[in-house]
Structure formats: structure tokens, C-alpha cells
C-alpha positions in Angstrom: -107.1 -0.6 162.2 -109.9 -1.0 164.6 -113.5 -0.8 163.6 -115.6 1.3 166.0 -118.9 0.6 164.3 -120.5 -2.4 162.8 -122.1 -1.7 159.5 -124.8 -4.2 158.2 -124.8 -4.4 154.5 -127.4 -7.1 154.2 -127.7 -9.8 151.6 -128.7 -9.5 147.9 -132.4 -9.1 147.3 -132.5 -10.8 143.9 -130.6 -13.4 141.8 -129.8 -10.6 139.3 -127.9 -8.7 142.1 -126.1 -12.0 143.1 -125.1 -12.5 139.5 -123.6 -9.0 139.4 -121.6 -9.7 142.5 -120.3 -12.9 141.1 -119.5 -11.1 137.8 -117.5 -8.5 139.7 -115.6 -11.1 141.7 -114.7 -13.1 138.5 -113.9 -10.2 136.2 -110.1 -11.0 136.4 -110.6 -14.7 136.2 -110.4 -16.7 133.0 -113.8 -18.3 132.6 -114.5 -21.3 130.4 -116.8 -20.7 127.4 -119.4 -22.8 129.0 -119.6 -20.8 132.3 -123.0 -19.3 132.9 -122.9 -17.1 136.0 -126.7 -17.0 136.0 -126.7 -20.8 136.5 -124.0 -20.5 139.2 -126.3 -18.2 141.3 -129.3 -20.4 140.7 -127.8 -22.9 143.0 -127.2 -20.3 145.7 -129.5 -19.4 148.5 -130.8 -15.9 149.1 -128.9 -15.8 152.4 -125.4 -15.6 150.9 -123.3 -12.5 151.6 -120.6 -10.9 149.5 -118.0 -12.8 151.6 -119.8 -16.0 150.8 -119.7 -15.2 147.0 -116.0 -14.4 147.4 -115.5 -17.8 149.0 -117.4 -19.5 146.1 -115.3 -17.7 143.5 -112.0 -18.5 145.3 -113.0 -22.1 145.8 -114.0 -22.4 142.1 -110.6 -21.1 141.1 -108.9 -23.5 143.5 -110.9 -26.4 142.0 -109.7 -25.3 138.6 -106.1 -25.3 139.8 -106.5 -28.8 141.2 -108.1 -30.0 138.0 -105.2 -28.5 135.9 -102.6 -30.1 138.2 -104.4 -33.5 137.8 -104.4 -33.0 134.0 -100.7 -32.3 133.9 -100.0 -35.3 136.1 -102.1 -37.5 133.8 -100.2 -36.2 130.7 -96.9 -36.8 132.4 -97.9 -40.4 133.3 -99.1 -41.0 129.8 -95.9 -39.7 128.4 -93.8 -41.9 130.7 -95.9 -44.9 129.7 -95.5 -44.1 126.0 -91.7 -43.8 126.5 -91.6 -47.1 128.3 -93.6 -48.8 125.5 -91.3 -47.3 122.9 -88.2 -48.5 124.7 -89.6 -52.0 124.9 -90.6 -52.0 121.2 -87.1 -50.8 120.3 -85.5 -53.7 122.2 -87.8 -56.2 120.5 -87.4 -54.9 116.9 -84.9 -56.2 114.5 -82.7 -53.8 112.5 -84.5 -52.3 109.5 -83.0 -51.2 106.2 -81.9 -47.6 105.7 -84.9 -46.6 103.6 -87.4 -47.5 106.3 -85.2 -45.6 108.9 -85.2 -42.5 106.6 -89.0 -42.6 106.3 -89.3 -42.9 110.1 -87.1 -39.9 110.6 -89.2 -37.8 108.3 -92.3 -38.9 110.1 -90.7 -38.1 113.5 -89.9 -34.6 112.2 -93.5 -33.9 111.3 -94.6 -35.4 114.7 -92.2 -33.0 116.4 -93.6 -30.1 114.5 -97.1 -31.0 115.6 -95.9 -31.5 119.2 -94.2 -28.1 119.1 -97.4 -26.5 117.9 -99.3 -28.1 120.8 -96.7 -26.9 123.2 -97.0 -23.4 121.9 -100.8 -23.5 122.3 -100.4 -24.8 125.9 -98.0 -21.9 126.6 -100.5 -19.4 125.4 -103.2 -20.9 127.7 -100.8 -20.8 130.6 -100.1 -17.1 130.0 -103.8 -16.2 130.2 -104.2 -18.1 133.5 -106.2 -20.9 135.0 -109.5 -21.5 133.2 -112.4 -21.9 135.6 -115.1 -24.3 134.4 -118.8 -24.5 135.2 -118.1 -27.7 137.2 -115.6 -25.8 139.4 -118.3 -23.3 140.3 -120.9 -26.0 140.9 -118.6 -27.8 143.3 -117.8 -24.6 145.1 -121.5 -23.7 145.6 -122.1 -27.1 147.1 -119.3 -26.7 149.5 -120.0 -23.2 150.8 -121.6 -22.7 154.2 -123.7 -19.4 154.3 -122.4 -17.0 156.9 -126.0 -15.8 157.6 -128.7 -18.2 158.6 -132.2 -17.8 157.2 -133.6 -17.3 160.7 -131.3 -14.3 161.1 -132.7 -12.7 158.0 -136.3 -13.1 159.2 -135.5 -11.1 162.3 
């Protein structure tokens, strides 16, 4: 609907209050173990509003998404490169006797087990969501433009 009145809520008066705001905004996010919200707000000015902190948190999450996408692309490219290398090696190799082939098959089975375990761990991570790192927050803080100028606060 339409707002008949403008309500001024002001900005946070202390870093502790800013940290509480960021904490509330990130409560449903998956934060990396290294994330320190106190350090996040240290880099913030005292002229940031709740909307600015929301923008920081949303940008940090988006940075994490971009990072994860890049990681997946890198894994895929590495996997493709490894497959190409294996194909080239197979073409160059001479036939080996049956004993060596049997040993390789048992090694491949154990490798597959390890790969399956890694895949299961990755699926668990995916279920819990995108993990936001300290670097993601730091980049978001650098990119935010405060919606209130310091001059406006003095008035």
C-alpha cells in the first residue's frame, strides 16, 4: 500500500548494534568457520542503515555463489583435462599382461570408492546451502554505497 508518513529510524549508534543487525540478517545463511561478523562491521562506516547492511549481506551471499560457480567450473575443466590426458596415455600404451590389468582394476575400484565418498560429502554441503566466507563479506563492504551521507547525520 501507500505510506502516509515517513518514519526515520536512524542509523546504528555503535558497532555492537551493527553487528547485531548483521547477525540477524545472516541467521539463515551458512557462514564459513572463519567468518567474524565483528570484523565485517569494523570495515563499515557509522552512516550505514539497515538497508545498507541488507545489501552487504545479499552481496556477500552473491559473491559466495559466484565463487562456488567458479570452483565448479574449475573442477569440471580439470576433470576434462584429466580425461583427455588419460585418453592420450591409453592410445600410447602397449598392451599389458592380465595380471597388471587386474591390479589396475582393483586400484580403480578403490579410487571409485574414494570418489564416491567425496561426492557424498559435496552433496551434504550442497544441501546445507552456499557457504559465505569472510572474503565475500569484505568484498561486499567495499562495494556498498551508504544511503545516508555523513553530512545528513550531522544535521
